[in-house]
C-alpha positions in Angstrom: 30.6 -126.5 -69.5 28.4 -123.5 -68.7 29.2 -119.9 -69.5 29.1 -117.7 -66.3 29.0 -114.0 -67.3 30.5 -111.2 -65.2 29.9 -107.6 -64.2 33.2 -106.3 -62.7 32.7 -102.9 -61.0 35.3 -100.3 -60.3 34.3 -96.8 -59.1 30.7 -97.7 -60.1 31.5 -98.5 -63.7 31.7 -101.8 -65.5 35.4 -102.4 -66.3 37.8 -105.1 -67.3 41.2 -104.8 -65.5 44.5 -106.7 -65.5 44.5 -109.3 -62.7 46.8 -108.4 -59.8 47.0 -104.7 -60.7 44.6 -103.5 -58.0 46.3 -101.6 -55.2 45.6 -98.9 -52.8 46.3 -95.3 -54.0 46.7 -96.1 -57.7 44.5 -96.8 -60.7 44.6 -100.4 -61.9 45.7 -101.4 -65.4 42.4 -101.3 -67.4 41.5 -103.1 -70.6 38.0 -101.7 -71.0 35.5 -99.2 -69.5 31.9 -99.7 -70.6 29.6 -96.9 -71.4 26.7 -99.2 -70.5 25.3 -99.5 -67.0 25.5 -102.6 -64.7 21.7 -102.9 -65.1 22.1 -103.2 -68.9 24.5 -106.2 -68.5 22.2 -107.8 -65.8 19.2 -107.5 -68.1 21.2 -109.0 -71.0 22.3 -112.0 -68.9 18.7 -112.4 -67.6 17.3 -112.4 -71.1 19.8 -115.1 -72.1 19.1 -117.2 -69.1 22.7 -117.1 -67.9 22.4 -118.0 -64.3 25.4 -118.0 -61.9 27.1 -114.9 -63.3 28.9 -112.8 -60.8 29.0 -109.1 -59.8 32.4 -108.3 -58.4 33.0 -105.1 -56.5 36.6 -104.1 -57.1 37.2 -101.8 -54.1 35.0 -99.2 -52.6 32.3 -97.0 -54.3 30.5 -99.9 -56.0 27.7 -100.8 -53.6 25.0 -98.8 -55.3 25.9 -100.1 -58.8 26.0 -103.7 -57.5 22.5 -103.3 -55.8 21.0 -102.0 -59.1 22.4 -104.9 -61.0 21.1 -107.4 -58.5 17.7 -105.7 -58.5 17.5 -106.1 -62.3 17.7 -109.8 -61.9 16.8 -111.0 -58.4 18.1 -114.5 -57.7 20.1 -114.6 -61.0 23.5 -113.2 -60.0 26.1 -113.8 -57.3 27.9 -110.9 -55.7 31.4 -110.6 -54.2 33.8 -108.0 -52.9 33.9 -107.0 -49.3 31.3 -109.6 -48.3 31.5 -110.7 -44.6 29.3 -112.6 -42.2 28.1 -109.2 -41.0 26.7 -108.0 -44.4 26.1 -111.3 -46.3 22.4 -111.4 -45.5 22.1 -107.8 -46.6 23.4 -108.7 -50.1 21.1 -111.8 -50.3 18.2 -109.5 -49.4 19.3 -107.2 -52.2 18.7 -110.0 -54.7 21.9 -112.0 -54.9 21.5 -115.7 -55.4 24.8 -116.4 -53.5 27.6 -114.3 -52.0 31.2 -114.8 -53.0 33.8 -114.6 -50.2 37.6 -114.7 -50.0 39.3 -112.4 -47.5 36.6 -112.8 -44.9 37.6 -116.4 -44.1 41.3 -115.7 -43.8 43.4 -114.4 -41.0 47.2 -114.3 -40.8 47.4 -116.3 -44.1 45.3 -119.2 -42.8 41.7 -120.2 -43.2 39.9 -119.2 -40.1 37.4 -122.0 -39.5 35.5 -120.0 -36.8 34.9 -117.2 -39.3 33.9 -119.6 -42.0 31.6 -121.4 -39.6 29.9 -118.1 -38.8 29.2 -117.4 -42.4 27.8 -120.9 -43.0 25.6 -120.6 -39.9 24.4 -117.2 -41.0 23.4 -117.9 -44.6 23.8 -121.6 -45.2 26.4 -123.4 -47.4 24.0 -123.3 -50.4 24.2 -119.5 -50.5 28.0 -119.3 -50.1 30.5 -119.4 -53.0 34.2 -119.4 -52.0 36.6 -117.5 -54.2 39.9 -119.4 -54.3 41.6 -117.2 -56.9 45.2 -118.0 -56.8 48.7 -117.2 -58.0 51.7 -119.5 -58.5 54.7 -119.4 -56.1 57.6 -121.8 -56.0 55.7 -124.2 -58.2 52.4 -124.3 -56.2 49.2 -122.4 -56.4 48.3 -120.3 -53.3 45.1 -118.5 -52.6 45.5 -114.7 -52.8 43.4 -112.2 -50.9 43.1 -108.3 -50.6 42.3 -107.8 -54.2 44.8 -110.5 -55.2 47.8 -108.7 -53.7 48.4 -110.9 -50.6 49.6 -114.5 -50.7 48.0 -116.7 -48.1 49.7 -119.8 -46.8 46.8 -121.9 -48.2 47.7 -124.0 -51.2 45.2 -125.1 -53.7 45.4 -128.8 -53.1 43.1 -131.9 -53.2 42.8 -131.8 -49.4 41.9 -128.2 -49.2 39.3 -128.4 -51.9 37.7 -131.4 -50.2 37.7 -129.7 -46.9 36.2 -126.4 -48.1 33.6 -128.1 -50.3 31.8 -129.1 -47.1 31.1 -125.4 -46.3 30.0 -124.0 -49.7 28.1 -124.8 -52.8 30.6 -123.7 -55.4 34.2 -122.5 -56.0 35.1 -119.4 -58.1 38.8 -119.5 -59.2 40.6 -116.8 -61.1 43.9 -117.7 -62.5 45.3 -114.4 -61.4 48.6 -114.6 -63.3 46.8 -114.8 -66.6 43.6 -112.8 -65.7 42.9 -110.0 -68.1 45.9 -110.7 -70.3 44.1 -112.6 -73.2 47.2 -114.8 -73.6 45.7 -118.2 -73.0 44.3 -120.2 -70.1 46.1 -121.8 -67.2 45.6 -125.4 -68.2 47.5 -126.8 -65.2 45.2 -125.0 -62.8 42.1 -126.2 -64.7 43.3 -129.8 -64.6 43.9 -129.5 -60.8 40.4 -128.2 -60.3 38.8 -130.8 -62.5 40.6 -133.6 -60.7 40.0 -132.5 -57.2 37.1 -130.1 -56.8 34.1 -132.2 -55.6 31.5 -129.4 -56.1 30.8 -127.0 -59.1 33.7 -124.8 -60.0 34.0 -121.8 -62.3 37.3 -120.8 -63.8 38.2 -117.3 -65.1 41.5 -116.1 -66.6 43.1 -115.7 -70.0 40.4 -117.0 -72.3 40.9 -115.2 -75.7 39.7 -117.6 -78.4 37.3 -120.5 -79.0 40.4 -122.7 -79.0 40.8 -121.7 -75.4 37.2 -122.7 -74.7 37.8 -126.1 -76.3 41.0 -126.6 -74.3 39.2 -125.7 -71.1 36.3 -128.0 -71.8 38.7 -130.9 -72.7 41.1 -130.3 -69.8 38.3 -129.8 -67.4 36.4 -132.9 -68.6 33.3 -130.7 -69.1 33.2 -130.2 -65.3 34.6 -126.7 -65.1 32.4 -123.7 -66.0 34.0 -120.6 -67.6 33.9 -116.9 -67.3 35.1 -114.8 -70.3 35.9 -111.2 -69.7 38.2 -108.9 -71.7 38.1 -111.1 -74.8 34.3 -110.6 -75.3 33.1 -108.0 -77.8 30.9 -106.7 -74.9 34.2 -105.6 -73.3 36.1 -104.5 -76.4 37.5 -107.9 -77.3 37.2 -110.0 -80.5 35.1 -112.9 -79.3 31.4 -112.6 -80.0 29.3 -112.7 -76.8 26.5 -114.3 -78.7 28.7 -117.0 -80.2 30.2 -117.8 -76.7 26.7 -118.2 -75.3 25.7 -120.6 -78.1 29.0 -122.5 -78.0 28.7 -123.2 -74.3 25.1 -124.3 -74.7 
């Protein structure tokens, strides 16, 4: 299990927010706002050799901050948030190792295979991470788009994971219902991903203790990587960043 760090950007600042609270015209529920720059975090992760971390642009006004973070560690970080086939190459040129995409492959609640194919033909599957962040509805997990506000008709199933694995190099999955709440991980979702994701997969959501990391590692069979956000002391939480790095190593 690898530790994948994060730089979540909102209005150009590094923040930790409550999953599902982003909406147009209102401020999200926020756990933490850092006084340190995105570059500071990128350089920290670079010095610790933590590849595969992600820079997520939560809404508009974050492009400059994201570019500065990527420039601080070219080829070391992924970037997501508003990425499409039209601008993916631009973000790779800015230093991203991969781009992370959700909404840009969905139309009318369904995966648009033409749009997905255009992305793959533009940048190659090895540079594409698909964000399958999801929420539970009627007993099943469904991918959510538009800053986690819109349910798609795409369920997180073995068939879907197998199909999409042919078009990308990795999945990033936030358990949106527990994201940012520090109340424990979504073990059911982790077990689903461990059983059926045929490519590398990173889980985020709810980690608040080393017991959670142990549960995640056990439930995921060591196959699922982890992101820890609000629980880290870097973001005002109680878990030592340094201890998490060493634990996952």
